[in-house]
C-alpha positions in Angstrom: 99.9 98.5 112.8 98.8 96.2 115.7 97.2 92.8 114.8 93.9 92.3 116.5 93.9 89.1 118.6 90.5 87.5 118.9 89.1 86.7 122.4 87.0 83.9 121.0 87.1 82.0 117.6 84.2 80.3 115.8 84.7 78.1 112.7 81.2 78.1 111.1 82.2 76.9 107.6 79.6 74.4 106.5 77.0 75.7 109.0 73.7 76.5 107.4 71.7 79.8 107.8 70.3 81.0 110.1 72.2 78.7 112.5 75.5 80.5 111.8 74.0 83.9 112.8 72.5 82.5 115.9 75.8 81.0 117.0 77.5 84.3 116.4 75.0 86.1 118.6 75.3 83.5 121.4 79.1 83.8 121.3 78.9 87.6 121.5 76.7 87.4 124.6 79.6 85.9 126.5 82.0 88.7 125.5 82.5 92.1 127.1 82.1 95.3 125.1 85.3 95.9 123.0 86.3 92.2 122.9 86.8 90.5 119.5 85.1 87.5 118.1 86.7 85.8 115.0 84.2 84.0 112.8 85.2 81.9 109.7 82.3 81.5 107.3 81.5 80.2 103.9 81.1 83.0 101.3 77.7 83.7 99.7 74.5 83.4 101.7 76.2 82.9 105.1 78.2 86.1 104.7 75.3 88.0 103.2 73.1 87.1 106.2 75.6 87.3 109.1 77.5 90.5 108.4 74.4 92.8 108.0 72.7 91.2 111.0 75.7 91.8 113.3 76.0 95.3 112.1 72.3 95.9 112.8 72.9 94.7 116.3 75.5 97.4 116.7 78.7 95.4 116.4 81.7 96.5 114.4 82.5 94.0 111.6 85.6 93.7 109.5 85.5 91.2 106.6 88.7 89.5 105.3 88.6 87.1 102.3 90.8 84.1 102.9 90.3 82.6 99.5 87.3 81.4 97.4 85.9 79.1 100.1 86.4 81.1 103.3 85.6 84.5 104.7 86.9 85.7 108.1 85.0 88.2 110.2 86.5 90.1 113.1 83.6 91.3 115.2 84.0 93.9 117.9 81.4 93.3 120.6 79.2 96.4 121.2 77.9 95.1 124.5 74.2 95.5 123.4 
């Protein structure tokens, strides 16, 4: 199984809502369709706000738990 290498990485741990979602959307605007954005977030409200918002925008989102204090998202840019 191939490991997906991100084209861009954002560490948004400690970033409040809705700023983390806005930063994700801005980063995705610079990517081409099919490219990957890696986002590290705090669990809880940031994850609950960002993941559904990105999916509503049409992006593919995979969530990986890195421990009790960190969640990693791999977001495939839809180009929309």
